[in-house]
C-alpha positions as CSV (number, residue, x, y, z in Angstrom):
1,X,-15.4,158.8,-63.9
2,X,-11.9,158.9,-61.8
3,X,-9.8,156.9,-64.6
4,X,-12.0,158.1,-67.3
5,X,-10.6,161.4,-67.0
6,X,-7.2,159.6,-66.3
7,X,-7.4,157.6,-69.4
8,X,-8.0,160.4,-71.7
9,X,-5.2,162.4,-70.5
10,X,-2.8,159.5,-71.0
11,X,-4.1,158.4,-74.1
12,X,-3.4,162.3,-75.3
13,X,0.4,161.3,-75.2
14,X,-0.4,159.0,-78.0
15,X,0.2,161.5,-80.5
16,X,3.6,161.6,-82.6
17,X,6.0,162.9,-81.2
18,X,9.9,163.0,-80.6
19,X,8.9,161.4,-77.2
20,X,6.7,158.1,-78.1
21,X,8.5,156.3,-75.1
22,X,7.0,158.3,-72.7
23,X,3.9,158.7,-74.0
24,X,3.6,154.5,-73.9
25,X,4.9,154.1,-70.4
26,X,2.5,157.0,-69.0
27,X,-0.3,154.7,-70.6
28,X,1.1,151.3,-69.4
29,X,1.3,153.7,-65.6
30,X,-1.9,154.5,-66.0
31,X,-3.4,151.3,-66.7
32,X,-1.3,149.8,-63.1
33,X,-3.3,153.0,-61.3
34,X,-7.0,151.9,-63.0
35,X,-6.6,148.2,-62.9
36,X,-5.6,148.6,-58.7
37,X,-8.2,151.5,-58.5
38,X,-10.9,148.5,-60.0
39,X,-9.8,145.5,-58.0
40,X,-9.7,147.1,-54.4
41,X,-11.8,150.9,-54.9
42,X,-10.2,153.8,-54.0
43,X,-9.5,154.4,-50.5
44,X,-10.5,151.0,-49.6
45,X,-9.6,149.9,-45.9
46,X,-6.1,149.0,-45.4
47,X,-4.8,150.5,-48.6
48,X,-2.7,153.8,-49.3
49,X,-1.9,154.0,-52.5
50,X,1.5,155.8,-53.5
51,X,1.7,159.1,-55.2
52,X,1.8,159.3,-59.0
53,X,5.0,158.3,-60.7
54,X,4.8,160.2,-63.4
55,X,5.2,163.9,-61.3
56,X,7.1,166.1,-59.5
57,X,7.6,168.4,-56.4
58,X,6.9,171.8,-56.8
59,X,8.0,173.9,-54.2
60,X,6.2,177.2,-52.6
61,X,8.8,179.2,-50.5
62,X,6.4,181.7,-49.3
63,X,3.7,178.9,-48.1
64,X,6.5,176.9,-46.9
65,X,5.0,173.9,-48.4
66,X,6.3,171.3,-51.6
67,X,3.4,170.3,-53.6
68,X,3.3,167.0,-55.7
69,X,1.8,167.3,-58.8
70,X,0.2,164.9,-61.5
71,X,2.5,164.7,-65.0
72,X,-0.8,163.8,-67.1
73,X,-3.0,166.1,-66.0
74,X,-1.4,168.7,-63.8
75,X,-3.6,168.0,-60.8
76,X,-1.8,168.1,-57.5
77,X,-2.3,165.6,-55.3
78,X,-0.7,165.7,-52.6
79,X,0.8,168.6,-50.1
80,X,3.6,168.9,-47.5
81,X,3.9,171.6,-45.3
82,X,7.8,172.0,-44.4
83,X,8.7,172.5,-40.4
84,X,8.3,175.7,-38.7
85,X,10.8,178.1,-39.5
86,X,11.2,177.2,-43.5
87,X,8.4,179.8,-44.5
88,X,9.7,182.3,-46.9
89,X,13.2,180.8,-47.4
90,X,14.6,179.4,-50.7
91,X,14.4,175.8,-50.6
92,X,15.2,173.1,-53.3
93,X,14.1,169.7,-53.6
94,X,16.2,166.3,-54.4
95,X,14.9,163.5,-55.4
96,X,15.8,160.1,-56.5
97,X,13.1,157.2,-56.8
98,X,11.6,156.6,-53.5
99,X,13.7,159.4,-51.4
100,X,12.4,163.4,-51.1
101,X,15.0,165.1,-50.2
102,X,14.4,169.2,-49.5
103,X,17.1,171.9,-48.3
104,X,16.8,174.5,-46.6
105,X,19.3,176.8,-48.1
106,X,19.1,179.7,-46.1
107,X,19.4,177.4,-42.9
108,X,21.3,173.9,-44.1
109,X,18.6,172.0,-43.2
110,X,17.6,169.0,-44.7
111,X,14.1,167.5,-44.5
112,X,13.0,164.0,-45.7
113,X,9.4,163.6,-47.4
114,X,7.3,161.1,-46.2
115,X,5.3,160.5,-49.5
116,X,3.2,158.2,-47.7
117,X,2.2,160.4,-44.8
118,X,2.4,163.0,-46.6
119,X,5.0,164.7,-43.5
120,X,8.4,166.4,-43.2
121,X,9.5,165.3,-39.6
122,X,12.9,163.8,-40.6
123,X,15.7,166.3,-40.6
124,X,18.6,167.3,-39.9
125,X,20.9,170.7,-39.8
126,X,23.8,171.1,-41.6
127,X,24.4,174.6,-39.7
128,X,25.4,177.2,-43.2
129,X,23.8,179.1,-45.8
130,X,24.4,178.3,-49.9
131,X,24.8,174.4,-49.5
132,X,23.5,172.4,-52.2
133,X,21.8,169.1,-52.0
134,X,22.2,166.0,-54.6
135,X,20.6,162.5,-54.2
136,X,21.0,159.6,-56.7
137,X,21.3,156.1,-56.5
138,X,20.9,155.5,-53.4
139,X,23.5,158.2,-52.5
140,X,22.8,161.8,-51.2
141,X,25.0,164.4,-50.6
142,X,26.0,167.9,-49.0
143,X,28.0,170.1,-50.8
144,X,29.2,173.0,-49.4
145,X,30.9,176.0,-51.7
146,X,31.9,178.1,-49.2
147,X,33.6,175.6,-47.2
148,X,35.0,173.2,-50.0
149,X,33.4,170.2,-49.1
150,X,31.5,167.4,-50.0
151,X,29.8,164.9,-47.2
152,X,27.9,161.8,-47.8
153,X,24.6,161.8,-45.7
154,X,21.9,159.4,-45.3
155,X,19.0,159.9,-47.6
156,X,16.3,158.1,-45.1
157,X,17.8,159.4,-41.8
158,X,19.4,163.0,-43.4
159,X,22.2,162.4,-41.1
160,X,25.7,162.2,-42.0
161,X,27.0,159.1,-43.0
162,X,30.6,160.3,-42.3
163,X,33.0,163.0,-42.0
164,X,32.9,166.3,-44.4
165,X,36.0,165.4,-47.4
166,X,38.0,168.7,-48.1
167,X,37.9,169.5,-52.0
168,X,41.2,171.6,-51.3
169,X,39.5,174.5,-53.2
170,X,36.0,176.1,-53.9
171,X,33.8,174.0,-56.3
172,X,31.2,174.9,-58.8
173,X,27.5,173.2,-58.6
174,X,27.8,169.9,-58.8
175,X,25.5,167.1,-60.8
176,X,24.6,163.2,-60.0
177,X,24.5,161.3,-63.0
178,X,22.2,158.1,-63.5
179,X,24.2,156.0,-61.9
180,X,24.8,157.6,-58.7
181,X,28.1,159.2,-59.3
182,X,28.5,162.9,-57.9
183,X,30.7,165.2,-60.0
184,X,31.9,168.2,-58.7
185,X,33.8,170.8,-60.6
186,X,36.8,172.9,-59.5
187,X,37.0,175.9,-61.5
188,X,40.4,177.0,-59.7
189,X,42.1,174.2,-61.3
190,X,39.9,173.1,-64.2
191,X,39.2,169.8,-63.3
192,X,36.3,167.9,-62.0
193,X,36.1,165.2,-59.0
194,X,34.0,162.2,-59.2
195,X,32.6,160.5,-55.8
196,X,31.8,156.6,-57.4
197,X,29.7,155.0,-54.7
198,X,30.0,157.5,-52.3
199,X,34.0,157.5,-52.4
200,X,36.5,160.4,-54.2
201,X,37.7,159.5,-57.6
202,X,40.7,161.1,-59.6
203,X,40.3,164.5,-60.6
204,X,39.8,164.7,-64.4
205,X,41.6,167.4,-65.9
206,X,39.0,169.3,-68.2
207,X,40.0,172.7,-68.4
208,X,43.0,175.1,-68.0
209,X,43.0,176.5,-64.0
210,X,40.4,179.5,-63.9
211,X,38.0,179.1,-66.7
212,X,35.0,179.0,-65.9
213,X,33.2,175.1,-65.8
214,X,29.4,174.3,-66.1
215,X,28.0,170.7,-65.4
216,X,25.1,168.9,-66.9
217,X,23.5,165.5,-66.9
218,X,22.7,164.7,-70.0
219,X,20.5,161.3,-70.5
220,X,22.0,160.0,-67.4
221,X,25.9,161.1,-68.4
222,X,27.9,163.8,-67.3
223,X,28.9,166.6,-69.6
224,X,31.0,169.7,-68.8
225,X,31.0,172.9,-70.5
226,X,33.6,175.2,-70.3
227,X,32.2,178.6,-71.1
228,X,35.6,180.3,-71.2
229,X,37.0,178.3,-73.9
230,X,33.4,178.0,-75.6
231,X,33.5,173.7,-75.6
232,X,32.1,171.2,-74.1
233,X,33.3,167.8,-73.1
234,X,31.8,164.2,-72.1
235,X,33.2,162.5,-69.2
236,X,34.0,159.1,-67.7
237,X,35.5,158.4,-64.2
238,X,38.4,157.6,-66.2
239,X,38.3,160.8,-68.2
240,X,37.7,162.8,-71.1
241,X,35.4,160.9,-74.0
242,X,34.7,163.0,-75.8
243,X,34.4,167.3,-77.0
244,X,32.9,169.8,-79.2
245,X,33.3,173.1,-79.9
246,X,30.6,175.8,-79.3
247,X,31.8,177.8,-82.2
248,X,33.1,181.7,-82.4
249,X,29.7,183.4,-81.6
250,X,29.8,181.4,-78.0
251,X,33.8,182.1,-77.4
252,X,33.0,186.0,-78.0
253,X,30.4,186.1,-75.3
254,X,31.0,186.7,-71.8
255,X,31.2,183.8,-69.9
256,X,28.5,184.7,-67.0
257,X,26.2,185.1,-70.3
258,X,26.6,181.7,-71.8
259,X,23.1,179.4,-69.9
260,X,23.2,175.6,-70.0
261,X,20.9,173.6,-67.9
262,X,21.5,171.2,-65.2
263,X,20.0,168.5,-66.7
264,X,18.4,167.6,-70.4
265,X,16.2,164.3,-70.9
266,X,18.2,163.5,-73.6
267,X,21.7,163.7,-75.2
268,X,21.5,166.8,-77.0
269,X,22.1,169.9,-74.7
270,X,21.4,173.4,-75.7
271,X,23.7,176.2,-75.0
272,X,22.9,179.7,-75.0
273,X,24.6,182.8,-75.3
274,X,22.0,185.3,-73.7
275,X,23.0,188.5,-74.6
276,X,23.2,188.0,-78.5
277,X,20.7,184.8,-78.3
278,X,23.1,182.6,-80.3
279,X,21.8,179.1,-79.4
280,X,23.8,175.7,-79.9
281,X,22.5,172.2,-79.6
282,X,25.1,169.8,-79.2
283,X,24.2,165.9,-79.5
284,X,26.6,164.9,-77.2
285,X,26.2,160.8,-78.8
286,X,25.1,161.7,-82.6
287,X,27.8,164.8,-82.3
288,X,25.3,166.8,-84.2
289,X,25.1,170.4,-83.5
290,X,22.6,172.9,-84.7
291,X,22.6,176.6,-84.6
292,X,20.5,179.4,-84.4
293,X,19.4,183.0,-83.1
294,X,16.9,183.0,-81.0
295,X,15.3,186.7,-80.2
296,X,16.2,188.0,-77.1
297,X,16.6,191.8,-77.4
298,X,15.1,193.3,-74.1
299,X,14.4,189.9,-72.2
300,X,16.3,188.6,-69.2
301,X,16.6,184.5,-70.6
302,X,17.4,182.1,-68.0
303,X,19.3,179.0,-68.9
304,X,17.4,176.9,-71.7
305,X,15.9,173.5,-71.4
306,X,15.5,171.2,-74.5
307,X,11.9,168.8,-74.6
308,X,11.6,167.2,-78.3
309,X,12.0,169.8,-80.8
310,X,11.5,172.8,-78.5
311,X,14.0,175.1,-76.5
312,X,12.3,176.7,-73.7
313,X,14.1,179.7,-71.9
314,X,12.5,181.3,-69.3
315,X,12.0,185.3,-69.3
316,X,12.4,186.4,-65.8
317,X,11.9,189.7,-67.2
318,X,7.9,188.9,-67.9
319,X,7.5,185.7,-66.3
320,X,6.8,183.4,-69.4
321,X,8.9,181.0,-71.6
322,X,9.8,181.9,-74.6
323,X,9.7,179.1,-77.2
324,X,12.1,178.3,-80.0
325,X,10.8,175.3,-82.3
326,X,14.0,173.8,-84.2
327,X,11.8,172.1,-86.5
328,X,10.3,174.7,-87.9
329,X,13.4,176.9,-87.6
330,X,11.0,179.8,-85.7
331,X,10.2,181.2,-82.6
332,X,6.9,179.5,-80.9
333,X,4.6,181.5,-79.2
334,X,5.8,181.9,-75.5
335,X,4.2,180.3,-72.6
336,X,3.0,182.6,-69.6
337,X,3.2,181.2,-66.3
338,X,3.0,184.4,-64.1
339,X,1.5,187.6,-64.1
340,X,4.7,189.5,-63.7
341,X,8.6,189.4,-63.3
342,X,10.4,186.7,-61.4
343,X,12.5,184.2,-61.2
344,X,11.0,180.7,-62.6
345,X,12.5,177.0,-61.9
346,X,12.4,174.7,-65.6
347,X,13.7,171.1,-65.1
348,X,12.8,167.7,-67.1
349,X,11.6,164.8,-65.4
350,X,10.1,161.8,-66.9
351,X,9.9,163.5,-70.6
352,X,8.1,166.4,-69.6
353,X,9.1,170.0,-68.7
354,X,8.4,171.1,-65.6
355,X,8.1,175.0,-64.8
356,X,7.8,176.5,-61.5
357,X,7.4,180.2,-59.7
358,X,8.3,179.4,-55.8
359,X,7.9,182.5,-54.5
360,X,3.9,182.3,-56.2
361,X,1.2,180.0,-57.1
362,X,1.5,179.6,-60.6
363,X,3.0,176.1,-62.0
364,X,3.0,174.4,-65.1
365,X,3.9,171.0,-66.6
366,X,4.7,170.6,-70.4
367,X,4.7,167.7,-72.8
368,X,6.9,166.6,-75.9
369,X,4.2,167.8,-77.9
370,X,4.3,171.6,-76.5
371,X,1.2,171.3,-74.9
372,X,0.4,173.1,-71.5
373,X,-1.1,172.5,-68.1
374,X,-1.4,175.0,-65.9
375,X,-0.9,173.7,-61.9
376,X,-2.9,175.2,-58.9
377,X,-0.4,174.7,-55.8
378,X,-2.1,176.6,-53.6
379,X,-5.5,174.6,-54.2
380,X,-7.7,173.5,-51.1
381,X,-9.2,170.2,-52.1
382,X,-5.5,168.6,-51.9
383,X,-4.6,165.1,-49.8
384,X,-2.0,166.3,-47.1
385,X,-0.6,165.1,-43.6
386,X,-2.6,162.1,-41.9
387,X,-2.7,162.6,-38.3
388,X,-3.1,159.3,-36.1
389,X,-6.9,158.8,-36.0
390,X,-7.1,159.9,-39.8
391,X,-8.3,157.2,-42.3
392,X,-6.1,156.5,-45.3
393,X,-4.8,158.7,-48.3
394,X,-7.5,158.1,-51.1
395,X,-6.4,157.1,-54.2
396,X,-4.4,159.9,-56.0
397,X,-5.8,159.3,-59.5
398,X,-7.7,162.6,-60.4
399,X,-11.4,163.2,-59.7
400,X,-12.6,165.9,-62.6
401,X,-11.3,167.0,-65.9
402,X,-7.3,167.9,-67.0
403,X,-6.5,171.3,-65.3
404,X,-6.7,174.1,-67.3
405,X,-4.4,174.8,-70.3
406,X,-1.9,177.7,-69.8
407,X,-2.1,178.0,-74.0
408,X,-5.6,177.5,-75.4
409,X,-6.2,177.0,-79.1
410,X,-7.4,180.6,-80.6
411,X,-11.4,180.5,-81.3
412,X,-13.5,182.7,-84.0
413,X,-14.9,185.5,-82.3
414,X,-18.1,185.2,-80.8
415,X,-20.7,187.4,-82.4
416,X,-23.5,188.7,-80.2
417,X,-27.2,187.2,-79.8
418,X,-30.1,188.6,-82.1
419,X,-32.5,190.5,-79.9
420,X,-36.1,189.8,-79.7
421,X,-37.5,190.3,-83.3
422,X,-34.4,190.5,-84.8
423,X,-34.0,188.7,-88.0
424,X,-31.9,185.6,-88.3
425,X,-28.7,185.7,-89.6
426,X,-28.5,184.2,-93.2
427,X,-25.9,181.6,-93.9
428,X,-23.2,184.1,-94.5
429,X,-23.8,186.7,-91.9
430,X,-26.3,188.6,-93.8
431,X,-30.0,188.7,-92.6
432,X,-32.3,185.5,-93.8
433,X,-33.9,186.1,-96.8
434,X,-31.4,188.8,-98.0
435,X,-29.0,188.5,-101.2
436,X,-25.8,189.2,-99.4
437,X,-23.6,191.6,-101.4
438,X,-20.1,191.8,-102.6
439,X,-17.7,191.8,-99.7
440,X,-14.6,194.5,-99.1
441,X,-11.9,193.7,-101.5
442,X,-9.2,192.5,-99.3
443,X,-5.7,194.3,-99.8
444,X,-2.8,192.1,-101.5
445,X,-0.6,191.0,-98.8
446,X,3.1,192.9,-98.9
447,X,6.0,191.1,-99.4
448,X,7.7,189.9,-96.4
449,X,11.0,188.2,-95.7
450,X,11.7,184.7,-95.0
451,X,12.4,183.4,-91.1
452,X,16.4,183.9,-89.5
453,X,18.2,180.1,-91.5
454,X,18.7,177.6,-88.9
455,X,22.2,176.1,-89.5
456,X,22.6,172.3,-88.8
457,X,26.7,171.2,-88.8
458,X,26.7,167.8,-90.6
459,X,29.6,165.5,-92.0
460,X,30.8,167.8,-95.1
461,X,27.7,169.5,-95.0
462,X,25.9,172.6,-93.7
463,X,21.7,171.8,-93.6
464,X,20.0,175.4,-94.3
465,X,16.4,175.2,-92.8
466,X,14.1,178.2,-92.8
467,X,10.6,179.5,-91.9
468,X,8.7,180.6,-95.0
469,X,7.8,184.3,-96.1
470,X,4.9,186.2,-94.3
471,X,2.3,187.6,-96.5
472,X,2.5,187.7,-100.1
473,X,3.7,183.9,-101.0
474,X,6.9,184.2,-103.4
475,X,7.8,182.1,-106.7
476,X,10.9,180.7,-105.3
477,X,13.8,181.2,-102.7
478,X,17.3,180.9,-103.2
479,X,20.5,181.1,-100.7
480,X,23.3,183.9,-100.6
481,X,26.7,183.6,-99.3
482,X,27.9,180.9,-100.8
483,X,31.7,180.7,-101.1
484,X,33.8,179.4,-104.7
485,X,34.2,176.1,-103.0
486,X,30.7,175.2,-101.7
487,X,27.6,174.3,-104.1
488,X,24.3,174.1,-102.7
489,X,21.3,171.8,-103.1
490,X,18.2,172.4,-104.4
491,X,19.6,175.4,-106.7
492,X,16.3,176.7,-105.2
493,X,13.3,175.9,-102.8
494,X,10.0,176.3,-104.5
495,X,6.8,178.3,-102.7
496,X,5.6,175.3,-101.1
497,X,8.7,173.9,-99.8
498,X,10.5,172.2,-98.3
499,X,12.2,174.6,-96.6
500,X,15.4,173.2,-96.7
501,X,19.1,174.0,-98.3
502,X,22.2,171.8,-97.9
503,X,25.5,173.3,-98.3
504,X,29.0,171.1,-99.4
505,X,32.0,171.9,-99.5
506,X,34.1,174.6,-97.7
507,X,36.6,173.9,-94.4
508,X,36.1,172.6,-91.3
509,X,38.4,175.3,-90.2
510,X,36.2,177.8,-91.3
511,X,32.3,179.3,-90.1
512,X,29.7,180.5,-92.6
513,X,26.6,182.6,-92.6
514,X,24.1,182.3,-95.1
515,X,20.7,184.0,-96.1
516,X,17.9,183.2,-97.9
517,X,16.7,185.5,-100.2
518,X,12.9,185.3,-101.4
519,X,12.0,186.1,-105.4
520,X,8.7,187.4,-105.8
521,X,8.9,188.6,-109.2
522,X,6.5,190.7,-111.3
523,X,8.2,193.9,-110.2
524,X,7.9,192.9,-106.2
525,X,11.1,193.5,-104.6
526,X,12.8,190.7,-103.0
527,X,13.0,190.1,-99.3
528,X,15.8,189.1,-97.7
529,X,16.7,187.1,-94.1
530,X,18.7,188.1,-91.5
531,X,21.7,185.8,-91.8
532,X,21.9,182.4,-89.9
533,X,24.5,181.6,-86.8
534,X,27.9,180.9,-87.7
535,X,28.6,176.6,-88.6
536,X,31.0,174.4,-89.9
537,X,30.6,172.2,-92.6
538,X,32.0,169.0,-89.9
539,X,30.8,167.4,-86.6
540,X,33.4,166.3,-83.9
541,X,34.6,162.5,-85.1
542,X,33.8,159.6,-83.4
543,X,36.4,157.4,-82.2
544,X,39.5,155.8,-84.3
545,X,39.0,152.0,-85.0
546,X,41.2,149.4,-85.3
547,X,44.5,150.4,-83.0
548,X,47.2,148.0,-83.5
549,X,50.2,147.8,-82.1
550,X,53.7,146.2,-84.5
551,X,56.5,146.1,-82.6
552,X,59.9,146.3,-84.4
553,X,62.2,143.4,-84.4
554,X,63.9,142.8,-81.3
555,X,61.2,144.7,-79.6
556,X,62.3,148.3,-77.5
557,X,59.2,150.3,-80.0
558,X,57.1,149.7,-82.6
559,X,54.5,151.5,-84.4
560,X,50.6,151.8,-83.3
561,X,48.4,151.9,-86.6
562,X,44.8,152.6,-87.3
563,X,42.1,153.7,-89.2
564,X,40.1,156.6,-89.6
565,X,36.2,156.7,-87.8
566,X,33.4,155.8,-89.6
567,X,32.5,158.2,-91.9
568,X,35.1,161.0,-91.5
569,X,35.7,162.6,-94.7
570,X,38.0,165.6,-93.2
571,X,41.5,166.2,-92.9
572,X,41.9,165.0,-89.0
573,X,44.5,165.4,-86.2
574,X,45.2,162.5,-84.0
575,X,46.1,162.7,-80.4
576,X,48.2,159.5,-78.7
577,X,48.4,159.4,-75.8
578,X,50.8,156.2,-74.5
579,X,54.4,155.8,-72.9
580,X,56.3,159.4,-72.7
581,X,53.2,161.6,-72.7
582,X,51.2,162.8,-75.7
583,X,52.0,163.5,-79.6
584,X,50.1,164.4,-82.6
585,X,49.7,163.2,-86.3
586,X,47.6,163.8,-89.3
587,X,49.0,160.3,-90.4
588,X,47.6,157.3,-89.8
589,X,49.8,155.7,-87.4
590,X,52.9,156.9,-84.8
591,X,56.3,155.1,-84.1
592,X,58.1,154.4,-80.6
593,X,61.6,153.5,-79.8
594,X,63.9,153.6,-76.9
595,X,61.0,151.6,-74.7
596,X,62.1,149.1,-72.4
597,X,61.2,145.4,-73.3
598,X,59.4,143.2,-71.0
599,X,56.1,145.6,-69.5
600,X,53.0,146.1,-71.4
601,X,51.8,150.1,-71.9
602,X,48.4,151.1,-72.5
603,X,48.0,153.6,-75.7
604,X,44.8,155.9,-76.7
605,X,44.2,157.4,-79.7
606,X,41.6,160.2,-80.2
607,X,40.4,162.2,-83.5
608,X,39.7,165.9,-83.6
609,X,39.2,168.6,-85.7
610,X,38.0,172.4,-85.6
611,X,34.6,171.1,-84.6
612,X,35.9,168.7,-81.4
613,X,37.6,165.3,-80.5
614,X,35.3,162.2,-80.5
615,X,36.1,159.6,-78.0
616,X,39.3,158.0,-77.6
617,X,40.2,154.2,-79.3
618,X,42.9,152.2,-76.6
619,X,44.9,149.6,-77.5
620,X,48.3,148.4,-75.7
621,X,51.6,148.4,-76.5
622,X,52.6,144.7,-75.6
623,X,56.6,144.7,-75.5
624,X,57.2,141.0,-73.9
625,X,59.6,139.3,-75.5
626,X,57.8,136.9,-77.9
627,X,59.5,133.1,-76.7
628,X,61.5,131.1,-79.5
629,X,62.8,127.8,-79.6
630,X,66.6,126.6,-79.6
631,X,68.8,123.8,-78.6
632,X,71.6,123.9,-76.1
633,X,75.0,124.3,-77.9
634,X,78.7,123.4,-77.3
635,X,77.5,120.8,-74.3
636,X,80.7,118.6,-74.4
637,X,80.8,115.1,-73.1
638,X,83.4,116.0,-70.8
639,X,81.5,115.3,-67.4
640,X,80.7,118.9,-66.6
641,X,77.1,119.3,-66.9
642,X,75.8,123.2,-68.2
643,X,74.2,125.2,-65.1
644,X,70.7,127.3,-65.0
645,X,71.3,129.5,-62.8
646,X,68.3,132.0,-60.4
647,X,70.4,135.6,-62.1
648,X,73.0,136.3,-64.7
649,X,75.8,135.1,-62.6
650,X,77.9,132.2,-62.0
651,X,78.7,133.4,-58.2
652,X,76.5,135.7,-56.9
653,X,73.4,133.4,-57.5
654,X,72.0,130.0,-57.0
655,X,71.8,126.8,-59.3
656,X,68.3,126.0,-60.3
657,X,69.0,123.2,-62.4
658,X,71.2,121.3,-64.9
659,X,71.8,120.0,-68.3
660,X,73.5,117.0,-68.4
661,X,77.0,116.8,-70.4
662,X,76.7,115.7,-73.6
663,X,73.3,116.7,-74.5
664,X,71.7,119.2,-76.9
665,X,67.8,119.3,-75.7
666,X,65.6,121.9,-77.2
667,X,64.9,125.1,-74.7
668,X,62.4,127.7,-74.7
669,X,64.7,130.9,-75.0
670,X,62.3,134.0,-73.6
671,X,65.3,137.0,-73.7
672,X,68.8,137.6,-73.4
673,X,70.4,139.6,-70.9
674,X,74.0,141.0,-69.9
675,X,75.3,139.8,-66.6
676,X,78.9,138.1,-65.6
677,X,81.6,137.8,-68.4
678,X,82.2,134.4,-69.1
679,X,85.5,133.3,-71.1
680,X,84.9,130.0,-72.7
681,X,87.1,128.3,-75.3
682,X,89.1,131.5,-76.3
683,X,85.9,133.5,-75.8
684,X,84.3,135.9,-73.8
685,X,80.6,137.1,-73.7
686,X,78.9,138.8,-70.9
687,X,75.6,138.0,-72.8
688,X,73.4,135.3,-70.6
689,X,69.9,133.7,-71.7
690,X,66.7,133.4,-70.0
691,X,65.0,130.2,-70.8
692,X,63.2,126.8,-69.8
693,X,64.4,123.3,-70.0
694,X,62.3,120.4,-68.9
695,X,63.9,118.3,-66.8
696,X,63.1,114.7,-67.4
697,X,64.4,113.0,-64.7
698,X,62.5,115.6,-62.2
699,X,59.8,115.6,-64.8
700,X,59.1,119.3,-64.3
701,X,60.1,122.8,-66.3
702,X,63.2,124.8,-64.9
703,X,63.2,128.8,-65.4
704,X,66.5,130.5,-65.4
705,X,69.8,132.0,-67.0
706,X,72.2,130.2,-68.9
707,X,75.6,131.9,-70.1
708,X,75.4,132.4,-74.0
709,X,78.1,130.3,-74.4
710,X,75.8,127.1,-74.6
711,X,73.1,129.0,-75.9
712,X,74.0,131.4,-78.4
713,X,70.8,133.5,-78.5
714,X,73.5,136.4,-79.9
715,X,73.2,134.7,-83.3
716,X,69.3,134.5,-83.4
717,X,67.7,138.2,-84.1
718,X,64.2,137.0,-82.9
719,X,65.6,136.5,-79.4
720,X,64.9,140.1,-77.7
721,X,66.6,141.5,-74.5
722,X,64.8,141.0,-71.9
723,X,64.4,144.9,-70.7
């Protein structure tokens, strides 16, 4: 029975969704659990099965507890009572792999959850309120915003692993990426500081000093949102990898009202302007952006979370989740969580959205299909701490049916059963044996307006999707708001859809908004939708291709050239970062001059447009002089050999080799340089050639300098200056 209940819940995940992998992994995990139960028996002697891996720890601050809920069923399969004194305090959970840590945000005490014994006995006190606890990749950190410090701690012992590292300023909310790298925003400096394998790295400049910065881990990778400049940037430990503009609607919002989640399950990051309901979803991998308007008037939305095709907004004024379905371009039914106003905690883990009321019993888990399961954190029949004489922890596979749905499918009203002696109802609702009369005439539905359009920026186009009109069925839908340089396909949409237009043309420098008009005909009035959110007919470009460097003859400079990013069809601006700083151009090359020879310098080229900037493509400026083969000249057979010196000077250097008189061997000339003036046969020069001569007597190569009287590198334009 226990196996059957869990398998039923798991197979429900295999319906087609935007996250099939999660479903397959879930079934694999369930299969492993069922197999274990059949092989050794649930609760068999000597076994102590682990808590479900597809699950999450949920805080109950009021009771001073954390409960572990199963992701597939919503059942609570473990509970831990926190140490005395933590009840009623705000706490946060940091989990990575098998390690689960809890921070008392009022006292600074860090506690480790022993998931095998369901206890919380290992702890350390960091003695300050308002700390932030993070863990990932076998590393754990305590960040002190007020102290301006980061301290690495031992996730198993909870004790410090070193002294606090001074940041030199007040940090914002930090995150840990999928590799275990800690990222700390420093808004006053406009930088983000990475800690790689526990060690502080070089600060990355991401914004002007004083800008409001928020970090997100999107699909395991760090993203910073500059809420002041309405820009989003992807990061690596070496710098900014890509930039995305969030548009005028976000730029016009109060930075404090621009809400971004701390983590997302994939590469798409939702951004909400809480005051206006402007929603932008940026896919930092594909570089596509979707713009919509979500009705939030009179609500108190928190940071949005994206799962599958739905964006969830915690409405703390009512204790429910507002839902916007990007696949339907329309709001969906809200998800009730609590009975009234209150703060809701939202996070995504294992392809599931978790929502928790830390101050009460309510919690829920939502899958990618939008199905919601209620979690009863205060249930009594839940495994908890094991004492010395207690038996083993029971298998955590839930024994009953899946937990109650928060959202139930609507059912038809149920009539009252007929009383004794009453005639049974007929097949159409009347009394059996009677001929039903004509039903009441239904009023003709009124014409309605289509839903507010959703705008998706694409390369060279804007894709408009909308929800069909409610009420009467229109004959067709048309798009309104085109500029003279724009075209739309199709010209009209029929009553059965698909409810999509594609607008091509326009300028990437401009943002456009459209409405959809439902045409009813037959004397009925047309109905126009609300305006779409602003969108550009472009996306941030990718990286330039084929970055190459062609040196000038003689070196000291040359030309860097590249090809446009794949699929780029707009006029782009290219930023070149190389020797001497940065430069910009709209062409496909940039020239350098007056550089020293003998060096290799890096160069990076990044493409940008009004929508943002893509990743940089790197190359090298190689100004090492190319070697040339030449012969020794003017070496008379007069008994005097040609010297090879350690420096370009006959007296302030040592002789490292000699070429016998009368010989003109081939040498490899590396470059030429200025040195001591030498006069020979009435000719004076200060040029010396650096070359390599193979000495057959010594059977080895000798490299040094020889006056150009005996090499004549001045006559060869392919011989570069050494520097």
